[in-house]
Backbone as JSON, one array per atom type, in Angstrom:
{
  "sequence": "MAKVKVAGFSVSLDGFAAGTDQSLKHPLGVRGEEMFQWFFATRAFRQMLGQADGETGVDDSFGRRAMDGFGAFILGRNMFGPVRGDWPDDQWKGWWGDNPPYHAPTFVLTHYPRPPIEMLGGTTFHFVTEGIESALRQARDAAGAKDVKIGGGVETVRQYLQAGHVDEIHLALAPVALGRGEALFAGLDLRALGYRTVEHVPTARATHVVLAK",
  "N": [[-33.45, -28.6, 169.35], [-36.21, -26.72, 168.2], [-37.57, -27.01, 164.9], [-38.26, -25.68, 161.6], [-40.27, -27.06, 159.2], [-40.95, -28.51, 155.97], [-43.09, -31.01, 154.94], [-44.12, -34.16, 153.6], [-44.68, -33.21, 151.06], [-45.83, -33.33, 147.96], [-44.51, -33.74, 144.67], [-44.47, -33.5, 141.16], [-42.88, -35.28, 138.4], [-42.12, -33.33, 136.59], [-41.82, -31.13, 138.16], [-44.0, -29.81, 139.3], [-46.17, -28.91, 141.99], [-48.78, -28.65, 142.47], [-51.91, -28.85, 140.78], [-53.57, -27.11, 138.05], [-56.13, -24.52, 138.24], [-57.53, -24.63, 140.84], [-60.35, -25.61, 142.76], [-63.57, -26.09, 144.36], [-64.27, -28.64, 143.56], [-61.8, -29.6, 142.77], [-59.56, -29.69, 144.93], [-56.75, -29.89, 144.99], [-56.05, -28.82, 142.63], [-56.5, -29.35, 139.08], [-55.88, -32.66, 138.23], [-54.14, -32.8, 140.34], [-54.39, -34.65, 142.43], [-53.16, -36.91, 141.51], [-50.53, -36.88, 142.25], [-50.51, -37.64, 144.86], [-50.96, -40.32, 145.29], [-49.29, -42.02, 146.64], [-49.8, -41.43, 149.29], [-52.57, -41.64, 149.75], [-53.19, -44.31, 149.96], [-52.21, -45.13, 152.39], [-52.18, -46.21, 155.86], [-52.01, -44.1, 157.62], [-53.28, -41.97, 156.26], [-55.84, -43.09, 155.92], [-56.68, -43.31, 158.53], [-57.09, -40.65, 159.14], [-59.5, -40.31, 157.93], [-61.11, -41.66, 159.56], [-61.04, -44.39, 159.28], [-60.0, -47.84, 159.69], [-58.33, -49.3, 158.09], [-55.79, -49.62, 155.51], [-52.48, -49.25, 154.1], [-49.36, -50.23, 155.55], [-45.82, -49.54, 156.04], [-43.15, -48.04, 154.11], [-44.19, -45.71, 152.77], [-46.34, -45.13, 154.45], [-44.95, -44.61, 156.82], [-43.55, -42.25, 156.15], [-45.77, -40.66, 155.67], [-46.88, -40.44, 158.24], [-44.81, -39.14, 159.58], [-45.05, -36.73, 158.32], [-47.14, -35.45, 159.54], [-47.17, -35.81, 162.31], [-46.19, -34.7, 165.59], [-45.88, -31.95, 165.37], [-46.06, -28.62, 166.59], [-47.37, -26.43, 165.65], [-48.88, -25.1, 162.67], [-48.5, -23.64, 159.4], [-50.37, -22.23, 156.84], [-51.04, -21.34, 153.44], [-53.47, -19.08, 151.96], [-54.87, -20.36, 149.84], [-54.48, -23.0, 150.48], [-56.14, -23.3, 152.56], [-58.67, -23.0, 151.48], [-61.0, -22.56, 148.65], [-61.99, -20.0, 148.46], [-61.78, -16.7, 147.33], [-60.46, -13.33, 147.59], [-62.14, -10.92, 149.72], [-63.61, -12.28, 152.69], [-66.74, -13.63, 152.22], [-68.56, -14.43, 154.13], [-68.82, -16.26, 157.24], [-68.92, -18.94, 156.71], [-67.2, -20.8, 155.38], [-64.91, -23.13, 156.54], [-62.61, -24.5, 155.99], [-61.19, -27.35, 154.21], [-61.66, -29.74, 155.52], [-63.76, -30.56, 157.16], [-65.35, -30.79, 160.43], [-63.35, -31.62, 162.13], [-60.32, -31.0, 161.62], [-57.09, -32.23, 160.35], [-54.93, -31.21, 161.79], [-54.74, -30.56, 164.59], [-53.6, -28.65, 166.27], [-52.51, -25.23, 166.84], [-53.09, -23.34, 163.92], [-51.96, -21.33, 161.4], [-53.14, -19.12, 159.06], [-52.25, -17.59, 156.12], [-53.32, -14.54, 154.83], [-54.83, -11.75, 153.08], [-56.99, -10.65, 154.16], [-58.69, -9.91, 157.05], [-59.99, -12.04, 159.66], [-61.89, -13.47, 162.29], [-60.49, -15.83, 164.67], [-61.01, -19.42, 164.26], [-62.22, -21.96, 166.12], [-61.86, -25.35, 166.07], [-62.9, -28.85, 166.23], [-60.87, -31.3, 167.97], [-58.58, -29.9, 168.64], [-57.56, -28.1, 166.78], [-57.13, -24.74, 165.93], [-57.84, -22.2, 163.76], [-56.0, -19.42, 162.87], [-55.98, -16.24, 161.46], [-53.71, -14.53, 159.55], [-52.65, -11.4, 158.66], [-50.37, -9.98, 158.37], [-48.19, -10.99, 156.98], [-45.5, -13.37, 156.1], [-43.42, -13.43, 158.0], [-44.55, -12.55, 160.4], [-46.48, -14.56, 160.73], [-44.79, -16.77, 161.14], [-43.46, -16.07, 163.52], [-45.62, -16.09, 165.31], [-46.41, -18.76, 165.06], [-44.13, -20.13, 165.98], [-44.12, -19.26, 168.66], [-46.52, -20.42, 169.51], [-45.95, -23.12, 169.13], [-43.94, -23.76, 170.9], [-41.61, -25.93, 172.22], [-41.86, -27.68, 170.17], [-41.79, -28.63, 166.62], [-42.45, -26.53, 163.74], [-44.65, -26.69, 161.03], [-44.62, -25.88, 157.63], [-47.29, -25.94, 155.75], [-48.11, -25.58, 153.11], [-49.85, -23.75, 150.47], [-48.07, -24.13, 147.33], [-46.9, -21.56, 146.71], [-46.64, -20.46, 149.23], [-44.8, -22.23, 150.47], [-42.62, -21.74, 148.79], [-42.07, -19.03, 149.38], [-41.22, -19.18, 152.07], [-38.98, -20.81, 151.78], [-37.33, -19.2, 150.14], [-36.91, -17.11, 151.89], [-35.25, -18.27, 153.67], [-36.06, -19.72, 155.91], [-36.72, -22.4, 156.27], [-35.81, -25.43, 157.67], [-35.79, -28.13, 157.02], [-36.83, -30.29, 154.39], [-39.17, -32.49, 153.18], [-39.79, -34.14, 150.31], [-42.06, -35.81, 148.26], [-41.57, -37.43, 145.5], [-43.48, -37.96, 142.83], [-44.23, -40.47, 140.37], [-45.23, -39.19, 137.93], [-46.07, -37.02, 135.26], [-47.26, -33.83, 135.2], [-47.49, -31.76, 133.37], [-48.72, -29.19, 133.37], [-49.19, -26.67, 135.89], [-48.55, -25.57, 139.29], [-45.38, -24.51, 139.73], [-42.81, -25.72, 141.75], [-40.0, -25.38, 141.93], [-39.15, -23.31, 140.29], [-36.94, -20.7, 139.7], [-35.72, -21.12, 142.14], [-32.77, -21.85, 143.9], [-31.78, -24.45, 145.36], [-29.41, -25.57, 146.23], [-27.72, -23.33, 146.55], [-29.12, -22.17, 148.59], [-28.39, -23.75, 150.63], [-29.17, -26.42, 151.01], [-28.95, -29.97, 151.3], [-29.09, -33.41, 150.31], [-30.27, -35.67, 152.65], [-31.59, -37.99, 153.01], [-33.03, -40.56, 151.06], [-35.53, -42.5, 149.7], [-36.89, -44.94, 147.72], [-40.17, -46.0, 146.7], [-42.95, -47.98, 145.48], [-44.75, -46.05, 144.67], [-43.69, -43.52, 144.97], [-40.72, -41.47, 145.29], [-39.09, -40.75, 148.14], [-37.57, -37.92, 149.31], [-35.43, -36.29, 151.46], [-34.34, -33.15, 152.32], [-31.94, -31.09, 153.91], [-30.48, -28.43, 155.85]],
  "CA": [[-34.0, -27.29, 169.0], [-37.35, -26.8, 167.29], [-37.26, -26.72, 163.51], [-39.33, -25.36, 160.65], [-40.18, -28.13, 158.2], [-41.94, -28.85, 154.95], [-43.12, -32.47, 155.0], [-45.2, -34.78, 152.84], [-45.0, -32.29, 149.97], [-45.73, -34.1, 146.72], [-44.04, -33.02, 143.5], [-44.46, -34.32, 139.96], [-41.57, -35.4, 137.75], [-41.78, -32.08, 135.91], [-41.6, -30.05, 139.11], [-45.22, -29.14, 139.77], [-46.62, -29.38, 143.3], [-50.24, -28.51, 142.47], [-52.46, -28.71, 139.44], [-54.16, -25.81, 137.71], [-57.57, -24.29, 138.43], [-58.07, -25.14, 142.09], [-61.77, -25.33, 142.95], [-64.19, -26.98, 145.34], [-64.21, -29.98, 142.98], [-60.4, -30.0, 142.63], [-58.8, -28.99, 145.97], [-55.33, -29.91, 144.66], [-55.95, -28.44, 141.23], [-56.8, -30.42, 138.12], [-54.91, -33.75, 138.22], [-53.24, -32.72, 141.48], [-54.47, -35.84, 143.28], [-52.29, -37.96, 140.98], [-49.24, -36.82, 142.95], [-50.68, -38.08, 146.24], [-51.34, -41.71, 145.35], [-48.46, -42.66, 147.67], [-50.36, -41.13, 150.6], [-53.97, -42.02, 149.88], [-53.31, -45.73, 150.29], [-51.58, -45.45, 153.68], [-53.01, -46.26, 157.07], [-52.02, -42.75, 158.19], [-54.35, -41.21, 155.61], [-57.13, -43.71, 156.18], [-57.06, -42.96, 159.89], [-57.63, -39.29, 159.09], [-60.88, -40.43, 157.48], [-61.84, -42.45, 160.53], [-61.02, -45.79, 158.86], [-58.97, -48.62, 160.37], [-57.53, -50.06, 157.13], [-54.7, -48.87, 154.9], [-51.19, -49.91, 154.02], [-48.23, -49.8, 156.36], [-44.6, -49.57, 155.25], [-42.36, -46.81, 153.97], [-45.06, -44.57, 152.48], [-47.08, -44.84, 155.67], [-44.02, -44.0, 157.77], [-43.34, -40.85, 155.76], [-47.02, -39.97, 155.88], [-47.0, -40.13, 159.67], [-43.82, -38.11, 159.88], [-45.48, -35.47, 157.73], [-48.2, -34.82, 160.34], [-47.03, -36.02, 163.75], [-45.15, -34.04, 166.38], [-45.79, -30.52, 165.12], [-46.76, -27.8, 167.56], [-48.13, -25.4, 164.94], [-48.84, -25.2, 161.21], [-48.74, -22.42, 158.62], [-50.98, -22.52, 155.55], [-51.46, -20.25, 152.58], [-54.92, -18.92, 151.82], [-55.41, -21.36, 148.93], [-54.45, -24.28, 151.15], [-57.28, -23.32, 153.47], [-59.92, -23.14, 150.76], [-61.09, -21.97, 147.32], [-62.57, -18.65, 148.51], [-60.82, -15.65, 146.96], [-60.88, -11.99, 147.96], [-62.65, -10.76, 151.07], [-64.47, -13.37, 153.13], [-68.14, -13.22, 152.06], [-69.24, -14.75, 155.38], [-68.01, -17.14, 158.08], [-69.34, -20.31, 156.48], [-66.12, -21.71, 154.99], [-64.02, -23.42, 157.66], [-61.56, -25.4, 155.55], [-61.56, -28.51, 153.39], [-61.52, -30.99, 156.26], [-64.86, -30.84, 158.07], [-65.31, -30.22, 161.77], [-62.16, -32.07, 162.86], [-59.18, -31.0, 160.69], [-56.02, -33.15, 160.75], [-53.77, -30.51, 162.35], [-54.75, -30.77, 166.05], [-52.66, -27.67, 166.83], [-52.75, -23.91, 166.26], [-52.79, -23.31, 162.49], [-51.95, -19.92, 161.01], [-53.49, -19.01, 157.66], [-51.85, -16.33, 155.51], [-54.4, -13.93, 154.05], [-54.87, -10.28, 153.07], [-58.3, -10.23, 154.66], [-58.83, -10.37, 158.44], [-61.12, -12.88, 160.04], [-61.69, -13.97, 163.66], [-60.06, -17.24, 164.75], [-62.04, -20.46, 164.23], [-61.85, -23.09, 166.96], [-62.44, -26.57, 165.53], [-62.73, -30.03, 167.06], [-59.59, -31.99, 167.92], [-57.46, -29.06, 169.03], [-57.17, -27.16, 165.73], [-57.7, -23.4, 165.86], [-57.32, -21.44, 162.63], [-55.74, -18.01, 163.1], [-55.79, -15.61, 160.16], [-52.6, -13.59, 159.7], [-52.62, -10.45, 157.55], [-49.12, -9.21, 158.41], [-47.15, -11.61, 156.17], [-44.92, -14.66, 156.49], [-42.59, -13.3, 159.19], [-45.46, -12.5, 161.54], [-47.06, -15.89, 160.9], [-43.78, -17.66, 161.69], [-43.27, -15.72, 164.92], [-46.77, -16.58, 166.06], [-46.38, -20.22, 165.05], [-43.05, -20.55, 166.9], [-44.58, -19.04, 170.03], [-47.56, -21.4, 169.81], [-45.4, -24.48, 169.1], [-43.04, -24.0, 172.03], [-40.44, -26.76, 171.93], [-42.14, -28.55, 169.03], [-41.5, -28.09, 165.3], [-43.48, -25.83, 162.97], [-44.74, -27.19, 159.66], [-45.16, -25.06, 156.54], [-48.12, -26.94, 155.13], [-48.46, -25.29, 151.72], [-49.53, -24.41, 149.21], [-46.79, -23.99, 146.65], [-46.32, -20.23, 146.83], [-46.26, -20.28, 150.63], [-43.55, -22.95, 150.66], [-41.57, -21.03, 148.06], [-41.72, -17.82, 150.12], [-40.43, -19.52, 153.26], [-37.68, -21.28, 151.31], [-36.55, -18.05, 149.69], [-36.55, -16.3, 153.05], [-34.26, -19.0, 154.45], [-36.62, -20.13, 157.2], [-37.04, -23.83, 156.32], [-34.66, -26.24, 158.05], [-35.84, -29.47, 156.44], [-37.88, -30.46, 153.38], [-39.45, -33.83, 152.68], [-40.51, -34.15, 149.05], [-42.46, -37.11, 147.73], [-41.51, -37.29, 144.05], [-44.43, -38.91, 142.26], [-43.86, -40.86, 139.0], [-46.25, -38.68, 137.02], [-45.81, -35.69, 134.7], [-48.52, -33.08, 135.12], [-47.52, -30.92, 132.17], [-49.06, -27.83, 133.78], [-49.49, -26.57, 137.31], [-47.78, -24.6, 140.06], [-44.01, -25.0, 139.76], [-42.17, -25.52, 143.04], [-38.58, -25.07, 141.9], [-38.82, -22.21, 139.37], [-36.24, -19.58, 140.31], [-35.12, -21.49, 143.42], [-31.49, -22.56, 143.86], [-31.75, -25.12, 146.65], [-28.01, -25.75, 146.64], [-27.25, -22.05, 147.06], [-29.81, -21.93, 149.85], [-27.73, -24.54, 151.66], [-29.78, -27.72, 151.22], [-28.3, -31.19, 150.8], [-29.92, -34.59, 150.5], [-29.88, -36.45, 153.83], [-32.33, -39.25, 152.99], [-33.85, -40.79, 149.87], [-36.05, -43.86, 149.76], [-37.9, -45.18, 146.68], [-41.22, -46.99, 146.87], [-43.65, -48.21, 144.23], [-45.59, -44.93, 144.32], [-42.99, -42.24, 145.09], [-39.37, -41.46, 145.86], [-39.08, -39.81, 149.24], [-36.29, -37.24, 149.41], [-35.37, -35.31, 152.56], [-33.27, -32.18, 152.2], [-31.74, -30.33, 155.14], [-29.32, -27.53, 155.85]],
  "C": [[-35.14, -27.45, 167.99], [-36.97, -26.36, 165.89], [-38.5, -26.28, 162.74], [-39.18, -26.34, 159.49], [-41.28, -28.02, 157.15], [-41.93, -30.36, 154.88], [-44.32, -33.02, 154.24], [-45.62, -33.96, 151.65], [-44.77, -33.0, 148.64], [-45.37, -33.22, 145.54], [-44.03, -33.98, 142.31], [-43.06, -34.39, 139.36], [-41.15, -34.12, 137.05], [-41.85, -30.88, 136.84], [-42.82, -29.3, 139.59], [-45.69, -29.76, 141.09], [-48.11, -29.13, 143.5], [-50.68, -28.41, 141.03], [-53.0, -27.31, 139.2], [-55.62, -25.75, 138.17], [-58.13, -24.96, 139.69], [-59.53, -24.71, 142.25], [-62.3, -26.26, 144.03], [-64.13, -28.43, 144.86], [-62.78, -30.51, 142.92], [-59.55, -29.25, 143.66], [-57.31, -28.9, 145.69], [-55.05, -29.43, 143.25], [-56.26, -29.63, 140.34], [-55.62, -31.39, 138.03], [-53.96, -33.74, 139.41], [-53.24, -33.96, 142.34], [-53.58, -36.97, 142.77], [-50.95, -38.0, 141.7], [-49.31, -37.4, 144.35], [-51.1, -39.53, 146.35], [-50.51, -42.47, 146.39], [-49.08, -42.52, 149.05], [-51.76, -41.69, 150.78], [-54.15, -43.48, 150.3], [-52.83, -46.07, 151.7], [-52.58, -45.51, 154.82], [-53.08, -44.88, 157.71], [-53.14, -41.91, 157.59], [-55.71, -41.78, 155.93], [-57.62, -43.41, 157.59], [-57.59, -41.53, 159.98], [-59.11, -39.3, 158.69], [-61.72, -41.26, 158.43], [-61.9, -43.93, 160.2], [-59.86, -46.52, 159.54], [-58.08, -49.41, 159.41], [-56.39, -49.19, 156.6], [-53.38, -49.6, 155.0], [-50.21, -49.34, 155.04], [-46.97, -49.87, 155.48], [-43.99, -48.19, 155.12], [-43.24, -45.59, 153.71], [-45.84, -44.16, 153.72], [-46.2, -44.15, 156.7], [-43.77, -42.53, 157.43], [-44.63, -40.05, 155.92], [-47.23, -39.57, 157.32], [-46.02, -39.04, 160.07], [-44.26, -36.75, 159.38], [-46.53, -34.75, 158.57], [-47.96, -34.88, 161.84], [-45.94, -35.13, 164.35], [-44.99, -32.56, 166.15], [-46.62, -29.75, 166.15], [-47.57, -26.69, 166.95], [-47.92, -25.6, 163.45], [-49.05, -23.82, 160.61], [-49.26, -22.83, 157.25], [-51.18, -21.23, 154.76], [-52.97, -20.2, 152.45], [-55.53, -20.01, 150.94], [-55.41, -22.75, 149.56], [-55.63, -24.42, 152.1], [-58.61, -23.49, 152.72], [-59.92, -22.42, 149.43], [-61.62, -20.54, 147.3], [-61.49, -17.63, 148.21], [-61.37, -14.28, 147.39], [-61.36, -11.93, 149.41], [-63.57, -11.93, 151.41], [-65.93, -12.94, 153.0], [-68.96, -13.43, 153.33], [-68.32, -15.69, 156.17], [-68.29, -18.62, 157.84], [-68.18, -21.26, 156.18], [-65.14, -21.87, 156.15], [-62.95, -24.44, 157.29], [-62.12, -26.61, 154.82], [-61.94, -29.72, 154.23], [-62.69, -31.33, 157.17], [-64.61, -30.28, 159.45], [-64.05, -30.57, 162.56], [-60.97, -32.14, 161.91], [-58.02, -31.83, 161.22], [-54.87, -32.5, 161.51], [-53.65, -30.68, 163.86], [-53.73, -29.87, 166.76], [-53.02, -26.3, 166.26], [-52.26, -23.86, 164.81], [-53.0, -21.89, 161.97], [-52.1, -19.82, 159.49], [-53.11, -17.63, 157.15], [-52.97, -15.78, 154.63], [-54.23, -12.41, 154.06], [-56.12, -9.74, 153.75], [-58.51, -10.77, 156.07], [-60.09, -11.19, 158.66], [-60.88, -13.38, 161.45], [-61.21, -15.42, 163.65], [-61.25, -18.19, 164.76], [-61.53, -21.63, 165.05], [-62.61, -24.32, 166.48], [-62.3, -27.71, 166.54], [-61.31, -30.57, 166.95], [-58.39, -31.14, 168.22], [-56.96, -28.11, 167.96], [-57.89, -25.83, 165.93], [-57.04, -22.68, 164.69], [-57.21, -19.97, 163.02], [-55.39, -17.37, 161.76], [-54.82, -14.43, 160.3], [-52.52, -12.7, 158.47], [-51.3, -9.71, 157.45], [-47.96, -9.88, 157.69], [-46.49, -12.81, 156.82], [-44.09, -14.55, 157.77], [-43.45, -13.29, 160.45], [-46.07, -13.87, 161.8], [-46.05, -16.85, 161.54], [-43.51, -17.34, 163.16], [-44.41, -16.27, 165.77], [-46.78, -18.1, 166.15], [-45.3, -20.75, 165.99], [-43.5, -20.4, 168.35], [-45.6, -20.11, 170.43], [-46.99, -22.82, 169.93], [-44.51, -24.78, 170.29], [-41.82, -24.79, 171.61], [-40.65, -27.67, 170.73], [-41.83, -27.85, 167.71], [-42.72, -27.38, 164.72], [-43.47, -26.4, 161.56], [-45.32, -26.12, 158.74], [-45.97, -26.01, 155.66], [-48.47, -26.71, 153.67], [-49.42, -24.12, 151.66], [-48.18, -24.01, 148.65], [-46.16, -22.63, 146.9], [-45.89, -19.96, 148.27], [-44.95, -20.98, 150.93], [-42.4, -22.21, 149.99], [-41.13, -19.77, 148.83], [-40.86, -18.13, 151.34], [-39.07, -20.08, 152.88], [-36.79, -20.11, 150.92], [-36.1, -17.17, 150.84], [-35.56, -17.01, 153.98], [-34.76, -19.56, 155.77], [-36.82, -21.64, 157.35], [-35.78, -24.64, 156.6], [-34.62, -27.58, 157.34], [-37.03, -29.58, 155.5], [-37.99, -31.94, 153.04], [-40.32, -33.71, 151.45], [-40.83, -35.58, 148.67], [-42.57, -36.95, 146.22], [-42.37, -38.37, 143.41], [-44.06, -39.22, 140.81], [-44.94, -40.48, 138.0], [-45.81, -37.3, 136.52], [-47.15, -34.97, 134.55], [-48.62, -32.25, 133.85], [-47.77, -29.46, 132.48], [-49.35, -27.84, 135.27], [-48.68, -25.48, 137.98], [-46.38, -25.17, 140.29], [-43.36, -24.69, 141.11], [-40.77, -24.93, 142.91], [-38.21, -23.86, 141.04], [-38.17, -21.05, 140.12], [-35.61, -19.88, 141.65], [-33.81, -22.23, 143.18], [-31.31, -23.22, 145.22], [-30.32, -25.32, 147.15], [-27.46, -24.45, 147.22], [-27.91, -21.69, 148.38], [-29.29, -22.82, 150.98], [-28.27, -25.93, 151.87], [-28.93, -28.84, 150.62], [-29.22, -32.36, 151.08], [-29.39, -35.39, 151.69], [-30.59, -37.8, 153.88], [-33.05, -39.37, 151.66], [-34.22, -42.26, 149.81], [-37.11, -44.02, 148.67], [-38.94, -46.2, 147.14], [-41.91, -47.16, 145.52], [-44.42, -46.98, 143.76], [-44.88, -43.59, 144.39], [-41.53, -42.49, 145.46], [-39.35, -40.36, 146.9], [-37.68, -39.23, 149.39], [-36.38, -36.22, 150.53], [-34.13, -34.46, 152.37], [-33.16, -31.41, 153.51], [-30.54, -29.43, 155.0], [-28.26, -28.08, 156.78]]
}
């Protein structure tokens, strides 16, 4: 049965999953990239950049699992870009260039309508103004028998967790304290929501923890 998953979601030791002050210069917020050092070195990430190098091993395996096999993705507005408020024009098409890494229908939560954007590689961005339930219904329909990934950002993941829609969560716990940022766990009782640890693997750059219901 198809599942709804959060995967490859990096979290600092003090519970932050994004830095502060997201901008064009800092897509992950200030210091946010420090949490993703486990991923940046992998062959999976390097292949996204069109490179043939990169490390294999446990981090690479989790990196591949975080992107492969999904039939649809859901992103929050901030995950799509730094533009706030109404869309000033149609110029911004995401952080990733002409060929985003999703290669599947990708539903972007927003308060402001915008026509779909068809990108190279099979990614089409659909902009959903009716909230998380509508986005999930559309993503499930688009994914068919495949899983749906909640790709972030932090508030989007929190909303789907609180609504009880996420079947599995892969967190990459990075050995860094951000001090400030967007807190993933604040007000969330994962145990009460039914999650238990089903896998945990340490590496030199992160501890990978998979939670499932």
